[in-house]
N, C-alpha and C positions, 0 to 999 in steps of 0.2 A: 254965524253960519256962512258957509262959502257961497260966493256968487257963482251961478251956473246958468245953463240955458237948456231948453228942451231940444232933444235930438230928433232927427228925421227917422221915422220908422222905415226899416228895410225888412224884406221877407225872403225866405229861402225855403225850398221844399226839402224836408227831411223825411224820406220815405213817403208816407201819405200825409204827413203833418206839415201844414203851412205854418212856418215858424217866424215869429217877429223877433228882430234884434236891432240893437244900436251898435254902431261901429265908429271909432274915431282914433286918431293918432297913428303913429308909425314908429318903428324901431325894431331892434333885433328880436325882442321877445313879444309874444302875444299873450295877453291876459284875457281869460274868459270868466265873466262874472255870472254866477248862478244863484238866483234868489231862492228863498225857502218856499214851503208849501203855500199855494194860493197867492203867491206874490207876483211880481212883474218887474220889468226893467226899471220902473220908477223907483224901486227901493235902492238903486245905485245912483240916484240923481245927484247926490252930493259927493260922489266918488269918481264918477265916470270921466269927467274932463280933467280932474286933477291927476288921475292915473295916466290919462292919454297924453299928457304933456311930454312924457318920455317913452311911452310904449304904445303899441297897437292894442286897443282895448275893445272888447266885444261883450255886450251884455245881452243875454237871451231871455225871452219869455219861454220858460220851460213848457214842455208838452203838458197840456191840460190847464195852463195858466195864462193870465194876461190876454193878449190878442192872438196867441198861438191857438191852433186847433185843439179841440178837447175831445179826443176819441174815447170810446168805451174801452178801457184797458185795465190791466192789473195795477199799474203804477207802483210796482215793486221797485226796489233799488236797482235791480238788474235792468228792468225796463227803462228806468230813467237814465242809467249809465249808458245803455245802448243808444238812447236818444242823443245824449251829449256826444258820443262817439260818431253817430251819424251826422250830427251838425258839423263836427270838425271835418268829416269827409266831404260834406257838401261844399264847404269853403276851402277845401284843400289845405287844411291845417294839420300837419303831421303830429305836432306836439305843442303844448302850451302850458302856461302857468294857470292852474284852475283854482278859482276862488269860490268855495261852496258854502252857502249859509244854510243852517238848519237842515231840512230834508235833503237839500242838494249837497250838503257836506257828506251825508251818507252816500249819495250817488257818486261823488268824487272818490270816496274811499272804495266803493265797489268797482269803479272804473280802474283805480290804481291796482286792484287785485286782478282784474280781467285783462287789462292791457297797459302795463306799467310804462311802456315806451311812449304812450301818448301824453304823459304827464312829466313836465320838466321840474316843476315845483307845485306844491299844493298849499292852499291857505284854507283852514277850517275855521268857520265863524259860527260859534254856538251850534256845533255840528250834531246832527242826528246820527244814530248808529253806533254809539259808544257805550251803551248801557240800557237798562230797562226803564229807568225813571223818566217820566215825561209828565207834563201838566195834565191835570184831570180833565180840562176842557178838550184836550186832544183825544184822551181815552173815550170820552163820552161821544165823540164823533163816530165811534163804531156802532152805536146803538141805532135801531130803526127810527127812533124819534129824531135822529139828527137831520133827517129830511123834513124841514118845516118851512113854511112860507115866512119870508122876512122881506118886506119891501125896503130895499136899501135907500137911505136918505143921507145927505151930507151930515146931518146932525148925529148919526150913529158912528161916524168915523173915529172921532177922538175918544169917545167912551170905549170903543172896541179895542183901542190901542193900549188902554191902561194896564192890562195884564202883561203886555209885551215889552213895555219900556219902563225905565225907572221913574221918569217924570214926564208925563204926557204933555205938560205945558211947554216943554222945551222943543216940541216938534213944530216946525214952522207951518203956519196956515197955508202957505203957498204949496207945501208938499201935500197937505191934506187935499187941497183943491186939485192937484195934479193926479193924485191917486184915486180919487172918488170915481171918475168915469170908468176906470178899470175894474174897481170893486163892484160897480153896478152892472157889469156886463152879464148877459144871460148865460146860463150853463156853467157858472163858476162853481157851484156847490158839488155837483155830481162827481167830478174828478177828485175833489178834496175828500169826499166821503169814501170813495173807492180806495184812495191812498191810505186813509186811516184804517179801513177794514183789512187791507192787505198787510199793513206793517205793524198794527197795534191791536191790543185787546184791552179789556177793562183793567188789567194789571199793569199795563204799560206797553213798551215795545216788545214785540214777540221775540222769544229767545232765538228762533231760527233766523231772525233778521239781524240782530246785533252780535250774536255769538260768533257767527262765521267771520264777521269783520274783526272783532276784538281779538279772536284767537289767531288772526293772521296779520295783525298790525306790524309785527316785526319783519314781515317780508316786504313791506312798503318802504323802499329805500330812498325815494325822492325827498329832497329837503322839504320840511314842513314847518309852517307857521300856524300857531293856534291862537285865536283871538276870542275872548269870552267876556261877557258882562258879569261882574261880580254879583249882581242882583238879578241874574237871569231866572225868571220864574217859569220858563217853558222847558228848558233843558238844563239840569243842574250843573253848577261849576265843577263838581266832582268829575264829570265826563271830560273836561279839559285836561285833568290830571291823568286820566286813563290814556288819552292820546299822547300827552307829553312823555309819559313813562315808557310807552311801548313802541312808539314810532322811532326808529333808530337814528334818524337825522332830523329830529324835531328841534327847532329853536326854543329858547326860553319863552314860555307862553306870555302873551300880553293879556293881563287880567285887568279890565277897566272898571274903576270904581264909579258908583252912581250911574250904572249902566245896566240895562236889561238885555233883551234878546236881540237887539238890533244895534250893535256897536257901530256899524258903518253909517247908520242914520242918526244915532244919538251923539256920537263923537267923531264926526267925519274927518276933521283935520288930523287928529291923532291916528285914526285908522289909516288914512291915506299915506301919511308919512312912514308909518311902520311897514306897510305893504311895499311902498316904493323902496325902502331900505332893504327889505328882504329880497325883492326881485333883483335889485342891483348887486346884492352881496354875492361874492364868489361867482 
């Protein structure tokens, strides 16, 4: 595992949302790293400084997640895409390379359709929004019973990761310890549940959510890199092929073996090198 260090939290106001982010590096291009549903900047812990050696890199706690504010909102892909655009405006970033994992991959695709001039290149990592299929655990979050009391403890962290990664024993304890205080923050569940109810139903991703993206992939002309774990149990590998087939400027997908839903956490060295090559290419 790569050596790294904890970054200093910074905050910016995006509309009414106090937004936490990390920033490091300098260079011609800016990379913005966007975690998946319920995540935080800590998910980029093993990528952040490696990418910042050659570029300006910013990782955001998405609205409703981490230490950013958690307003009562729809958390639709459009809402999340507008938040990302608002963040870019707040930091005077006209365009950037956007790296979106899972739900944020869907937000990046939505932003590419709304405001293509804001995206120089896009990296989709186990991306949401490319089909109906999604893990049963995500679909069950739409039910009323999803709001239940669970006193988070450090002991639950590793078991909860089992569905998300190929081999939970490869996840460093230092990362578990870093992530736990964010996981235990109050108010974490409500935005997740609203996000699920807006975008999913018991059958999977709502047709109105993914069809408008899939039907318009051919209009997204920014260079695209698709990264997926071959053993992703959250969003199936078949969705990587949907993106690769329909995005006109997609590179050959990176499909990582012995990898679940978090390629950047499970195989950071390989992930970092491929992203660096992609950003520097052409």
